[in-house]
PDB file of the backbone (N, CA, C, O) and the ligand in Angstrom, with CONECT records:
HET     ZN  A 101       1
ATOM      1  N   UNK A   1      56.988 -60.441-221.200  1.00  0.00           N
ATOM      2  CA  UNK A   1      56.531 -61.181-220.020  1.00  0.00           C
ATOM      3  C   UNK A   1      55.477 -60.381-219.263  1.00  0.00           C
ATOM      4  O   UNK A   1      55.450 -60.396-218.032  1.00  0.00           O
ATOM      5  N   UNK A   2      54.616 -59.688-219.986  1.00  0.00           N
ATOM      6  CA  UNK A   2      53.644 -58.828-219.337  1.00  0.00           C
ATOM      7  C   UNK A   2      52.520 -59.636-218.693  1.00  0.00           C
ATOM      8  O   UNK A   2      52.028 -59.272-217.625  1.00  0.00           O
ATOM      9  N   UNK A   3      52.119 -60.707-219.322  1.00  0.00           N
ATOM     10  CA  UNK A   3      51.046 -61.483-218.715  1.00  0.00           C
ATOM     11  C   UNK A   3      51.597 -62.730-218.030  1.00  0.00           C
ATOM     12  O   UNK A   3      52.793 -63.018-218.075  1.00  0.00           O
ATOM     13  N   UNK A   4      50.690 -63.450-217.401  1.00  0.00           N
ATOM     14  CA  UNK A   4      51.125 -64.552-216.544  1.00  0.00           C
ATOM     15  C   UNK A   4      50.738 -65.904-217.129  1.00  0.00           C
ATOM     16  O   UNK A   4      50.495 -66.856-216.387  1.00  0.00           O
ATOM     17  N   UNK A   5      50.679 -65.993-218.446  1.00  0.00           N
ATOM     18  CA  UNK A   5      50.375 -67.288-219.036  1.00  0.00           C
ATOM     19  C   UNK A   5      51.461 -68.280-218.650  1.00  0.00           C
ATOM     20  O   UNK A   5      52.632 -67.940-218.475  1.00  0.00           O
ATOM     21  N   UNK A   6      51.018 -69.507-218.529  1.00  0.00           N
ATOM     22  CA  UNK A   6      51.889 -70.534-217.963  1.00  0.00           C
ATOM     23  C   UNK A   6      52.661 -71.256-219.060  1.00  0.00           C
ATOM     24  O   UNK A   6      52.420 -72.429-219.348  1.00  0.00           O
ATOM     25  N   UNK A   7      53.584 -70.534-219.657  1.00  0.00           N
ATOM     26  CA  UNK A   7      54.381 -71.138-220.720  1.00  0.00           C
ATOM     27  C   UNK A   7      55.678 -71.692-220.151  1.00  0.00           C
ATOM     28  O   UNK A   7      56.550 -70.956-219.688  1.00  0.00           O
ATOM     29  N   UNK A   8      55.770 -72.997-220.202  1.00  0.00           N
ATOM     30  CA  UNK A   8      56.994 -73.622-219.700  1.00  0.00           C
ATOM     31  C   UNK A   8      57.942 -73.890-220.859  1.00  0.00           C
ATOM     32  O   UNK A   8      57.508 -74.249-221.953  1.00  0.00           O
ATOM     33  N   UNK A   9      59.203 -73.721-220.624  1.00  0.00           N
ATOM     34  CA  UNK A   9      60.166 -74.071-221.665  1.00  0.00           C
ATOM     35  C   UNK A   9      60.080 -75.557-221.976  1.00  0.00           C
ATOM     36  O   UNK A   9      59.778 -76.368-221.101  1.00  0.00           O
ATOM     37  N   UNK A  10      60.345 -75.901-223.215  1.00  0.00           N
ATOM     38  CA  UNK A  10      60.309 -77.302-223.602  1.00  0.00           C
ATOM     39  C   UNK A  10      61.239 -78.109-222.714  1.00  0.00           C
ATOM     40  O   UNK A  10      62.364 -77.695-222.434  1.00  0.00           O
ATOM     41  N   UNK A  11      60.762 -79.255-222.277  1.00  0.00           N
ATOM     42  CA  UNK A  11      61.604 -80.151-221.501  1.00  0.00           C
ATOM     43  C   UNK A  11      61.551 -79.912-220.009  1.00  0.00           C
ATOM     44  O   UNK A  11      62.121 -80.686-219.240  1.00  0.00           O
ATOM     45  N   UNK A  12      60.884 -78.862-219.586  1.00  0.00           N
ATOM     46  CA  UNK A  12      60.842 -78.608-218.142  1.00  0.00           C
ATOM     47  C   UNK A  12      60.076 -79.709-217.413  1.00  0.00           C
ATOM     48  O   UNK A  12      60.448 -80.121-216.314  1.00  0.00           O
ATOM     49  N   UNK A  13      58.997 -80.176-218.046  1.00  0.00           N
ATOM     50  CA  UNK A  13      58.238 -81.258-217.442  1.00  0.00           C
ATOM     51  C   UNK A  13      58.814 -82.589-217.903  1.00  0.00           C
ATOM     52  O   UNK A  13      58.531 -83.073-218.999  1.00  0.00           O
ATOM     53  N   UNK A  14      59.604 -83.143-217.057  1.00  0.00           N
ATOM     54  CA  UNK A  14      60.435 -84.316-217.310  1.00  0.00           C
ATOM     55  C   UNK A  14      59.999 -85.219-218.456  1.00  0.00           C
ATOM     56  O   UNK A  14      59.030 -85.969-218.333  1.00  0.00           O
ATOM     57  N   UNK A  15      60.695 -85.143-219.529  1.00  0.00           N
ATOM     58  CA  UNK A  15      60.534 -86.114-220.590  1.00  0.00           C
ATOM     59  C   UNK A  15      59.349 -85.918-221.510  1.00  0.00           C
ATOM     60  O   UNK A  15      59.192 -86.674-222.469  1.00  0.00           O
ATOM     61  N   UNK A  16      58.512 -84.931-221.253  1.00  0.00           N
ATOM     62  CA  UNK A  16      57.374 -84.730-222.146  1.00  0.00           C
ATOM     63  C   UNK A  16      57.816 -84.048-223.434  1.00  0.00           C
ATOM     64  O   UNK A  16      58.503 -83.027-223.408  1.00  0.00           O
ATOM     65  N   UNK A  17      57.424 -84.611-224.526  1.00  0.00           N
ATOM     66  CA  UNK A  17      57.734 -83.986-225.801  1.00  0.00           C
ATOM     67  C   UNK A  17      56.821 -82.800-226.040  1.00  0.00           C
ATOM     68  O   UNK A  17      55.805 -82.645-225.362  1.00  0.00           O
ATOM     69  N   UNK A  18      57.173 -81.976-226.986  1.00  0.00           N
ATOM     70  CA  UNK A  18      56.308 -80.860-227.336  1.00  0.00           C
ATOM     71  C   UNK A  18      54.938 -81.335-227.769  1.00  0.00           C
ATOM     72  O   UNK A  18      53.928 -80.689-227.488  1.00  0.00           O
ATOM     73  N   UNK A  19      54.904 -82.469-228.454  1.00  0.00           N
ATOM     74  CA  UNK A  19      53.626 -83.011-228.910  1.00  0.00           C
ATOM     75  C   UNK A  19      52.754 -83.402-227.722  1.00  0.00           C
ATOM     76  O   UNK A  19      51.568 -83.074-227.683  1.00  0.00           O
ATOM     77  N   UNK A  20      53.332 -84.089-226.771  1.00  0.00           N
ATOM     78  CA  UNK A  20      52.566 -84.495-225.593  1.00  0.00           C
ATOM     79  C   UNK A  20      52.102 -83.290-224.789  1.00  0.00           C
ATOM     80  O   UNK A  20      50.979 -83.259-224.284  1.00  0.00           O
ATOM     81  N   UNK A  21      52.972 -82.308-224.678  1.00  0.00           N
ATOM     82  CA  UNK A  21      52.595 -81.095-223.949  1.00  0.00           C
ATOM     83  C   UNK A  21      51.448 -80.395-224.635  1.00  0.00           C
ATOM     84  O   UNK A  21      50.518 -79.932-223.975  1.00  0.00           O
ATOM     85  N   UNK A  22      51.500 -80.311-225.956  1.00  0.00           N
ATOM     86  CA  UNK A  22      50.448 -79.631-226.702  1.00  0.00           C
ATOM     87  C   UNK A  22      49.128 -80.384-226.567  1.00  0.00           C
ATOM     88  O   UNK A  22      48.072 -79.772-226.409  1.00  0.00           O
ATOM     89  N   UNK A  23      49.192 -81.702-226.630  1.00  0.00           N
ATOM     90  CA  UNK A  23      47.985 -82.514-226.496  1.00  0.00           C
ATOM     91  C   UNK A  23      47.396 -82.359-225.096  1.00  0.00           C
ATOM     92  O   UNK A  23      46.194 -82.148-224.938  1.00  0.00           O
ATOM     93  N   UNK A  24      48.247 -82.465-224.096  1.00  0.00           N
ATOM     94  CA  UNK A  24      47.780 -82.336-222.720  1.00  0.00           C
ATOM     95  C   UNK A  24      47.164 -80.971-222.473  1.00  0.00           C
ATOM     96  O   UNK A  24      46.130 -80.864-221.814  1.00  0.00           O
ATOM     97  N   UNK A  25      47.790 -79.929-222.994  1.00  0.00           N
ATOM     98  CA  UNK A  25      47.274 -78.577-222.793  1.00  0.00           C
ATOM     99  C   UNK A  25      45.874 -78.452-223.377  1.00  0.00           C
ATOM    100  O   UNK A  25      45.001 -77.824-222.779  1.00  0.00           O
ATOM    101  N   UNK A  26      45.660 -79.052-224.549  1.00  0.00           N
ATOM    102  CA  UNK A  26      44.354 -78.993-225.194  1.00  0.00           C
ATOM    103  C   UNK A  26      43.312 -79.767-224.393  1.00  0.00           C
ATOM    104  O   UNK A  26      42.218 -79.261-224.141  1.00  0.00           O
ATOM    105  N   UNK A  27      43.641 -80.971-223.999  1.00  0.00           N
ATOM    106  CA  UNK A  27      42.690 -81.801-223.258  1.00  0.00           C
ATOM    107  C   UNK A  27      42.344 -81.164-221.918  1.00  0.00           C
ATOM    108  O   UNK A  27      41.174 -81.102-221.540  1.00  0.00           O
ATOM    109  N   UNK A  28      43.345 -80.699-221.211  1.00  0.00           N
ATOM    110  CA  UNK A  28      43.089 -80.072-219.909  1.00  0.00           C
ATOM    111  C   UNK A  28      42.204 -78.849-220.088  1.00  0.00           C
ATOM    112  O   UNK A  28      41.297 -78.610-219.290  1.00  0.00           O
ATOM    113  N   UNK A  29      42.463 -78.084-221.123  1.00  0.00           N
ATOM    114  CA  UNK A  29      41.637 -76.906-221.361  1.00  0.00           C
ATOM    115  C   UNK A  29      40.174 -77.292-221.590  1.00  0.00           C
ATOM    116  O   UNK A  29      39.273 -76.720-220.978  1.00  0.00           O
ATOM    117  N   UNK A  30      39.949 -78.251-222.463  1.00  0.00           N
ATOM    118  CA  UNK A  30      38.572 -78.607-222.787  1.00  0.00           C
ATOM    119  C   UNK A  30      37.843 -79.203-221.585  1.00  0.00           C
ATOM    120  O   UNK A  30      36.616 -79.148-221.513  1.00  0.00           O
ATOM    121  N   UNK A  31      38.590 -79.768-220.651  1.00  0.00           N
ATOM    122  CA  UNK A  31      37.972 -80.324-219.453  1.00  0.00           C
ATOM    123  C   UNK A  31      37.640 -79.242-218.434  1.00  0.00           C
ATOM    124  O   UNK A  31      36.764 -79.424-217.589  1.00  0.00           O
ATOM    125  N   UNK A  32      38.338 -78.123-218.517  1.00  0.00           N
ATOM    126  CA  UNK A  32      38.188 -77.094-217.490  1.00  0.00           C
ATOM    127  C   UNK A  32      37.442 -75.857-217.981  1.00  0.00           C
ATOM    128  O   UNK A  32      37.003 -75.036-217.175  1.00  0.00           O
ATOM    129  N   UNK A  33      37.296 -75.721-219.294  1.00  0.00           N
ATOM    130  CA  UNK A  33      36.727 -74.505-219.854  1.00  0.00           C
ATOM    131  C   UNK A  33      35.201 -74.598-219.923  1.00  0.00           C
ATOM    132  O   UNK A  33      34.660 -75.537-220.508  1.00  0.00           O
ATOM    133  N   UNK A  34      34.521 -73.642-219.338  1.00  0.00           N
ATOM    134  CA  UNK A  34      33.059 -73.656-219.318  1.00  0.00           C
ATOM    135  C   UNK A  34      32.493 -73.572-220.733  1.00  0.00           C
ATOM    136  O   UNK A  34      31.483 -74.210-221.031  1.00  0.00           O
ATOM    137  N   UNK A  35      33.121 -72.805-221.595  1.00  0.00           N
ATOM    138  CA  UNK A  35      32.630 -72.659-222.968  1.00  0.00           C
ATOM    139  C   UNK A  35      32.763 -73.983-223.714  1.00  0.00           C
ATOM    140  O   UNK A  35      31.811 -74.448-224.341  1.00  0.00           O
ATOM    141  N   UNK A  36      33.930 -74.577-223.644  1.00  0.00           N
ATOM    142  CA  UNK A  36      34.160 -75.829-224.351  1.00  0.00           C
ATOM    143  C   UNK A  36      33.247 -76.938-223.809  1.00  0.00           C
ATOM    144  O   UNK A  36      32.668 -77.706-224.577  1.00  0.00           O
ATOM    145  N   UNK A  37      33.127 -77.009-222.504  1.00  0.00           N
ATOM    146  CA  UNK A  37      32.300 -78.044-221.887  1.00  0.00           C
ATOM    147  C   UNK A  37      30.832 -77.787-222.140  1.00  0.00           C
ATOM    148  O   UNK A  37      30.071 -78.718-222.408  1.00  0.00           O
ATOM    149  N   UNK A  38      30.427 -76.528-222.057  1.00  0.00           N
ATOM    150  CA  UNK A  38      29.021 -76.197-222.150  1.00  0.00           C
ATOM    151  C   UNK A  38      28.468 -76.294-223.557  1.00  0.00           C
ATOM    152  O   UNK A  38      27.305 -76.651-223.746  1.00  0.00           O
ATOM    153  N   UNK A  39      29.287 -75.981-224.541  1.00  0.00           N
ATOM    154  CA  UNK A  39      28.787 -75.919-225.904  1.00  0.00           C
ATOM    155  C   UNK A  39      29.279 -77.067-226.767  1.00  0.00           C
ATOM    156  O   UNK A  39      28.680 -77.371-227.798  1.00  0.00           O
ATOM    157  N   UNK A  40      30.367 -77.707-226.352  1.00  0.00           N
ATOM    158  CA  UNK A  40      30.952 -78.741-227.185  1.00  0.00           C
ATOM    159  C   UNK A  40      31.688 -78.172-228.382  1.00  0.00           C
ATOM    160  O   UNK A  40      32.149 -78.915-229.249  1.00  0.00           O
ATOM    161  N   UNK A  41      31.795 -76.860-228.428  1.00  0.00           N
ATOM    162  CA  UNK A  41      32.492 -76.188-229.520  1.00  0.00           C
ATOM    163  C   UNK A  41      33.780 -75.577-228.966  1.00  0.00           C
ATOM    164  O   UNK A  41      33.791 -74.998-227.880  1.00  0.00           O
ATOM    165  N   UNK A  42      34.846 -75.715-229.724  1.00  0.00           N
ATOM    166  CA  UNK A  42      36.111 -75.151-229.270  1.00  0.00           C
ATOM    167  C   UNK A  42      36.020 -73.633-229.183  1.00  0.00           C
ATOM    168  O   UNK A  42      35.616 -72.974-230.142  1.00  0.00           O
ATOM    169  N   UNK A  43      36.394 -73.080-228.034  1.00  0.00           N
ATOM    170  CA  UNK A  43      36.501 -71.628-227.933  1.00  0.00           C
ATOM    171  C   UNK A  43      37.813 -71.186-228.595  1.00  0.00           C
ATOM    172  O   UNK A  43      38.580 -72.016-229.084  1.00  0.00           O
ATOM    173  N   UNK A  44      38.055 -69.895-228.603  1.00  0.00           N
ATOM    174  CA  UNK A  44      39.254 -69.392-229.278  1.00  0.00           C
ATOM    175  C   UNK A  44      40.525 -69.982-228.672  1.00  0.00           C
ATOM    176  O   UNK A  44      41.465 -70.324-229.391  1.00  0.00           O
ATOM    177  N   UNK A  45      40.545 -70.098-227.343  1.00  0.00           N
ATOM    178  CA  UNK A  45      41.720 -70.675-226.694  1.00  0.00           C
ATOM    179  C   UNK A  45      41.909 -72.132-227.097  1.00  0.00           C
ATOM    180  O   UNK A  45      43.025 -72.567-227.382  1.00  0.00           O
ATOM    181  N   UNK A  46      40.812 -72.878-227.120  1.00  0.00           N
ATOM    182  CA  UNK A  46      40.894 -74.281-227.500  1.00  0.00           C
ATOM    183  C   UNK A  46      41.345 -74.423-228.947  1.00  0.00           C
ATOM    184  O   UNK A  46      42.138 -75.307-229.271  1.00  0.00           O
ATOM    185  N   UNK A  47      40.843 -73.560-229.807  1.00  0.00           N
ATOM    186  CA  UNK A  47      41.240 -73.610-231.206  1.00  0.00           C
ATOM    187  C   UNK A  47      42.740 -73.367-231.355  1.00  0.00           C
ATOM    188  O   UNK A  47      43.412 -74.020-232.153  1.00  0.00           O
ATOM    189  N   UNK A  48      43.251 -72.415-230.573  1.00  0.00           N
ATOM    190  CA  UNK A  48      44.688 -72.132-230.632  1.00  0.00           C
ATOM    191  C   UNK A  48      45.491 -73.322-230.113  1.00  0.00           C
ATOM    192  O   UNK A  48      46.527 -73.675-230.676  1.00  0.00           O
ATOM    193  N   UNK A  49      45.004 -73.934-229.038  1.00  0.00           N
ATOM    194  CA  UNK A  49      45.697 -75.102-228.486  1.00  0.00           C
ATOM    195  C   UNK A  49      45.650 -76.266-229.471  1.00  0.00           C
ATOM    196  O   UNK A  49      46.632 -76.992-229.632  1.00  0.00           O
ATOM    197  N   UNK A  50      44.498 -76.440-230.130  1.00  0.00           N
ATOM    198  CA  UNK A  50      44.381 -77.529-231.092  1.00  0.00           C
ATOM    199  C   UNK A  50      45.303 -77.298-232.279  1.00  0.00           C
ATOM    200  O   UNK A  50      45.923 -78.231-232.791  1.00  0.00           O
ATOM    201  N   UNK A  51      45.385 -76.050-232.708  1.00  0.00           N
ATOM    202  CA  UNK A  51      46.291 -75.729-233.817  1.00  0.00           C
ATOM    203  C   UNK A  51      47.733 -76.035-233.427  1.00  0.00           C
ATOM    204  O   UNK A  51      48.488 -76.601-234.218  1.00  0.00           O
ATOM    205  N   UNK A  52      48.111 -75.660-232.209  1.00  0.00           N
ATOM    206  CA  UNK A  52      49.472 -75.926-231.743  1.00  0.00           C
ATOM    207  C   UNK A  52      49.739 -77.425-231.696  1.00  0.00           C
ATOM    208  O   UNK A  52      50.823 -77.891-232.047  1.00  0.00           O
ATOM    209  N   UNK A  53      48.724 -78.174-231.254  1.00  0.00           N
ATOM    210  CA  UNK A  53      48.858 -79.629-231.187  1.00  0.00           C
ATOM    211  C   UNK A  53      49.028 -80.213-232.597  1.00  0.00           C
ATOM    212  O   UNK A  53      49.898 -81.051-232.836  1.00  0.00           O
ATOM    213  N   UNK A  54      48.178 -79.751-233.522  1.00  0.00           N
ATOM    214  CA  UNK A  54      48.279 -80.267-234.899  1.00  0.00           C
ATOM    215  C   UNK A  54      49.639 -79.960-235.507  1.00  0.00           C
ATOM    216  O   UNK A  54      50.224 -80.783-236.211  1.00  0.00           O
ATOM    217  N   UNK A  55      50.129 -78.755-235.221  1.00  0.00           N
ATOM    218  CA  UNK A  55      51.440 -78.378-235.776  1.00  0.00           C
ATOM    219  C   UNK A  55      52.540 -79.231-235.172  1.00  0.00           C
ATOM    220  O   UNK A  55      53.471 -79.641-235.864  1.00  0.00           O
ATOM    221  N   UNK A  56      52.428 -79.496-233.874  1.00  0.00           N
ATOM    222  CA  UNK A  56      53.423 -80.346-233.215  1.00  0.00           C
ATOM    223  C   UNK A  56      53.366 -81.755-233.781  1.00  0.00           C
ATOM    224  O   UNK A  56      54.394 -82.396-234.001  1.00  0.00           O
ATOM    225  N   UNK A  57      52.139 -82.227-234.015  1.00  0.00           N
ATOM    226  CA  UNK A  57      51.955 -83.578-234.551  1.00  0.00           C
ATOM    227  C   UNK A  57      52.487 -83.668-235.977  1.00  0.00           C
ATOM    228  O   UNK A  57      53.103 -84.663-236.360  1.00  0.00           O
ATOM    229  N   UNK A  58      52.248 -82.635-236.745  1.00  0.00           N
ATOM    230  CA  UNK A  58      52.724 -82.614-238.123  1.00  0.00           C
ATOM    231  C   UNK A  58      54.244 -82.586-238.177  1.00  0.00           C
ATOM    232  O   UNK A  58      54.853 -83.116-239.106  1.00  0.00           O
ATOM    233  N   UNK A  59      54.849 -81.963-237.173  1.00  0.00           N
ATOM    234  CA  UNK A  59      56.296 -81.832-237.139  1.00  0.00           C
ATOM    235  C   UNK A  59      56.969 -83.067-236.542  1.00  0.00           C
ATOM    236  O   UNK A  59      58.182 -83.236-236.665  1.00  0.00           O
ATOM    237  N   UNK A  60      56.178 -83.934-235.892  1.00  0.00           N
ATOM    238  CA  UNK A  60      56.746 -85.098-235.210  1.00  0.00           C
ATOM    239  C   UNK A  60      57.182 -86.176-236.203  1.00  0.00           C
ATOM    240  O   UNK A  60      57.682 -87.224-235.796  1.00  0.00           O
TER     241      UNK A  60
HETATM  242 ZN    ZN A 101      37.694 -73.312-224.054  1.00  0.00          ZN2+
END
């Protein structure tokens, strides 16, 4: 717990599935990230979020 990343335990946000959380995290990031918005290319963080989303979707 050294850093302050905002990792919430599954289910903390009422009723959201892991898939929805992963999708929302990716979309919110791309809307707020200067690199993603400025270049249209996923930055490393966006790529990690997209991978997490794909894995959640594949597991759904
Ligand atoms: Zn980004």
